[in-house]
C-alpha positions in Angstrom: -0.1 0.0 0.0 1.3 3.2 -0.8 0.9 6.3 0.9 0.1 9.4 -0.9 1.2 12.3 1.0 -0.7 15.5 0.9 1.2 18.5 0.4 1.8 20.3 3.5 -0.5 23.2 3.9 0.9 26.6 3.8 0.8 28.6 6.9 -1.9 31.3 6.8 -0.7 34.7 5.7 0.5 36.5 8.7 0.1 39.7 7.2 -3.1 41.6 8.8 -5.7 42.3 6.4 -5.9 45.9 5.4 -9.3 47.6 5.9 -10.2 51.2 4.8 -10.4 53.7 7.5 -14.1 54.0 7.0 -14.9 50.8 8.7 -14.9 48.5 5.8 -16.8 50.9 3.4 -15.1 52.1 0.2 -15.7 55.3 -1.6 -17.6 53.3 -4.3 -20.0 52.0 -1.8 -20.6 55.5 -0.3 -21.2 57.0 -3.8 -23.7 54.1 -4.6 -25.6 54.9 -1.1 -25.7 58.6 -2.2 -27.1 57.8 -5.7 -29.7 55.5 -4.1 -30.8 58.3 -1.6 -30.9 60.9 -4.4 -32.9 58.5 -6.5 -35.4 58.0 -3.6 -35.6 61.9 -3.3 -36.3 62.4 -7.0 -39.1 59.8 -7.0 -40.7 61.4 -3.9 -40.3 64.8 -5.4 -42.0 63.9 -8.8 -45.0 62.2 -6.9 -45.3 65.3 -4.9 -45.3 67.6 -8.1 -47.9 65.4 -9.6 -50.2 65.9 -6.6 -49.5 69.6 -6.1 -49.9 71.0 -9.7 -49.0 74.7 -9.6 -51.1 75.6 -12.5 -53.9 78.1 -11.9 -57.2 76.7 -12.9 -59.5 79.1 -14.4 -63.0 79.2 -12.6 -65.9 77.8 -14.3 -69.0 80.0 -14.6 -72.2 78.6 -13.1 -75.9 79.4 -13.8 -77.3 81.1 -10.8 -80.7 82.5 -12.0 -82.5 79.2 -11.3 -81.1 78.8 -7.9 -81.9 82.5 -7.0 -85.5 82.0 -8.0 -85.7 78.7 -5.9 -84.2 80.5 -2.9 -86.7 83.4 -3.2 -89.5 80.7 -3.2 -88.2 78.9 -0.4 -87.1 81.8 1.9 -89.2 83.8 4.5 -86.9 86.7 3.8 -86.2 89.0 0.7 -83.3 87.0 -1.0 -81.1 89.4 -2.8 -79.4 88.9 -6.2 -78.1 91.1 -9.1 -80.6 92.1 -11.7 -77.8 91.6 -14.3 -74.1 91.0 -13.8 -71.8 93.8 -14.7 -69.8 93.6 -17.9 -67.0 90.9 -17.4 -68.3 89.7 -14.2 -69.0 85.7 -13.8 -70.9 83.8 -11.2 -68.6 81.0 -9.9 -70.5 79.5 -6.9 -74.2 79.4 -5.8 -75.5 77.5 -2.8 -78.8 77.4 -0.9 -78.9 75.3 2.3 -81.3 74.7 5.0 -80.0 74.4 8.7 -82.4 73.6 11.3 -85.2 75.6 9.7 -82.9 78.5 8.6 -82.2 79.3 5.1 -78.7 80.4 3.9 -78.1 81.8 0.5 -74.6 82.2 -1.1 -73.7 83.7 -4.5 -69.8 84.0 -5.4 -68.8 86.2 -8.2 -65.6 87.3 -9.9 -65.2 90.8 -11.2 -63.6 91.7 -14.5 -60.5 92.2 -12.6 -60.6 88.8 -11.1 -61.6 90.1 -7.6 -64.1 88.2 -5.6 -67.5 89.4 -4.4 -69.9 87.2 -2.5 -73.5 87.7 -1.3 -74.3 86.1 2.0 -77.7 85.8 3.6 -79.0 84.0 6.6 -82.2 84.2 8.7 -80.7 82.4 11.6 -78.7 84.0 14.7 -76.9 86.9 13.1 -73.9 87.5 15.5 -72.0 84.5 14.7 -72.9 84.6 11.0 -71.7 88.1 10.7 -68.6 87.5 12.7 -67.9 84.7 10.3 -67.3 87.2 7.5 -66.2 90.5 9.2 -63.7 88.8 11.8 -60.5 90.9 11.7 -62.2 93.9 9.7 -62.8 97.3 11.2 -66.3 98.9 11.4 -66.5 101.9 9.2 -69.3 104.3 8.0 -73.0 103.5 8.2 -74.5 103.9 4.7 -77.9 103.8 3.2 -78.3 101.8 0.0 -81.6 101.3 -1.6 -83.5 102.4 1.8 -81.5 99.9 3.7 -78.9 100.5 6.3 -75.5 98.9 5.7 -72.3 98.9 7.9 -69.1 99.2 6.0 -66.2 96.9 7.4 -62.6 97.6 6.2 -59.4 95.6 6.5 -56.5 97.1 8.3 -53.0 96.7 6.5 -52.4 94.8 3.4 -55.5 92.7 3.3 -57.9 93.8 0.8 -61.1 92.3 2.2 -64.0 94.5 2.8 -67.8 93.9 3.7 -71.2 95.6 3.9 -73.4 94.3 6.6 -77.1 94.8 6.9 -78.8 93.4 9.9 -82.5 94.1 9.4 -85.8 92.5 8.5 -85.9 88.9 8.8 -82.3 88.2 7.7 -78.6 89.2 7.9 -77.2 90.1 4.5 -73.4 90.5 3.8 -71.7 91.6 0.6 -68.0 90.7 1.1 -65.0 90.4 -1.1 -61.6 91.5 -2.2 -63.1 94.0 -4.7 -62.6 97.7 -3.6 -65.2 99.1 -1.0 -66.5 101.4 -3.8 -67.1 98.3 -6.1 -68.9 96.5 -3.2 -71.1 99.7 -2.6 -71.8 100.0 -6.3 -72.7 96.3 -6.6 -74.9 96.3 -3.6 -76.9 99.1 -5.0 -77.7 97.0 -8.0 -79.1 94.0 -5.8 -82.8 93.3 -6.0 
């Protein structure tokens, strides 16, 4: 029987393994990780951009005359609305709601200068309703428009909101908006 002798195994390399100072990571690993993070950020930013479209959407005009007539038939008070809209103005929102026996009427408009004007009427408790629209506005002059008393409310500072409030009869009526006080006064004079 012959013995085959195995080659003697070489002793392990006694030279210690050299590791990079970064604890085993190389510059390539760090760049790969950074690239992956940038990819995740780019994907998240892209998804956010899709959901937050910065384009300004043009308002759509709404027909309001039918809703105005229906509100007038349903209300126990005189529902106000424009006889005709001034040139270039557009109705953008209209709403009639019943709340515990109270009727609330809203008509939102845009002027030809893209300023907002809204008509709000409510035959419920007037204080909270009026405060909803004039909070932060300063009371001004009392005006008589079409034999009705109105209190003008103006903004202080850079805000451009103003409002006319009439609390009489069976309902509180507010004409509010970003249009100038003169525009609100003139428009209020055209309401019927």
